[in-house]
Structure formats: structure tokens, C-alpha cells
N, C-alpha and C positions, 0 to 999 in steps of 0.2 A: 660374341655372336655377330655384332655388327661388322666387326673387322672381317670376319670370315665371309660374310655375305658380300661385302664390298670386294673382297679378294676375288670372288667368282664373277660378280656382275660387272665389275669395272674392266673386264677383259678387253673391251673395245675402246677403252679410254673415255667412256661416256656412260652416265647413268640415265637411262630413259625414264620417263614418268612412270611407266609400268613397273620398272625395276625399283624405283624409289618407293613405289607403293608396296611392292612385295617385301622390301626391306622393313618398311614400317609395320606391315602386318606381322612379319616374323618377330619383330621387336615387341609388338603388343602381345602376341601369343606367348612369348617368353617372359612377359611382365618386365621388360627391360626398363631400368630406371637409372639412367646414367647421370653424371654430374652436370651435364650440359644438355641442351635440347637435341633431340635425335638428329635433326637436319644438320646442326653444327658438327655433331660427332661424325656423321656420315661424311661430311666434307673433309674433316681432319683425316678420317680413314683413307679417303680417296687421295688426299695430298700425300700421306705417308706412302701409299702404294705407288704413286707417280715418282716419288723420289728413289725407289728401288727398282722400278720397271726397267727391264732390259739387261740387268746385271744378275745373272743366275744365282751367284753367291749371296748377294743382298736380298734377292727375292726369297731364297731358301731360309735365310736368317729371319726375315719378316714373317714368313709363314710359320716358322717354328715358334716365334714369339706369340703369334695368334694361338697356336695350339696349346702352348703352355698356359695361357690365360683362360682356356676352356678347361677348367680345373679337374674334371672327372671324365671317366670314359662315357658316362651317360650324357653328360653335357656336350662332349665332343661329337657323339653320334647324333644328338639332337641338332647340333649346328650343322653337321654334314647333311642331315635330312632337310633342314631349312634351306640349305644352299641348293640342294637338288630341286626343291620346289621352286625357289626363286629363280633358278636358272631357266625355268620355263615361262617366266612371267611375261616376257615380251613375245611369246609365241614360238620361239626357236632357241635352240642351243647351238651357238657357233663352235667351231673347232677349238678356239682359244678357251672358251668357257669350259668345254668338255675336258681339255687338257688340265686346266686349273682345278676342276673337281677331282680329277685323278690325282694330282699332286697333293691336294688337301687330304684326300682319303689315305694316301701313302704316308703323309706326315702324322696323321692320327694313328695309323697302325704302328708306325715307328715309336711314337710316344707311349704306346701301351705295352711295348715289349720290355 
């Protein structure tokens, strides 16, 4: 879930405080209990995204790995819903965020076929 949220919210290469708050709220709502603190996990997710950014093939592979870890259709749809909510956390959805939401939705649909 956190990786999916970072996928969408890190579109502008920055996580604003409102975005970080939205990610934390989604993690709390999902009762996320990762092996490391949420802030550290979020930083790792952003770092992983930076490493693939700008290379469409690597971005697609990274997105596919996120979708695979969202193990069931219900979990995938909940993650997409959380991303849609989080995308509005800073009061606006920029074009890159909207594009990433579309790619995430398409990856989920492809995984379910």
C-alpha cells in the first residue's frame, strides 16, 4: 500500500507534508504494520521510485512489483481508492499524478485478467 501511495504522490519528486500525512492516514486505516517505521519505509519507497524514474520499462516493472504485492483484487482496489484520496491531499492533482493513477489502475486491471 505504501509503495502504491508513494508511486502516485511522488510524481513531482517531492512528498509535501500534506502528502506524508495522507500516506500515514491511509497506512493507519489499513492497519499497516511494517517491519520498519512508516517514515523509513516511505523514504525507501521514494528512493526505489527515484531509481527507476524516467525509464518507462523500469517504471513498469516497478509498478508491476507493487501490484503483485497487493495480493488480492480487494486489496488492489482498496490501494487504488487510497491513492485517489491521497492524490487530493495537497489540494490538487497535477497531470503527472493523474497519469500515474491511470497507469496504476491499468496495471491492476491487467493483473486481474
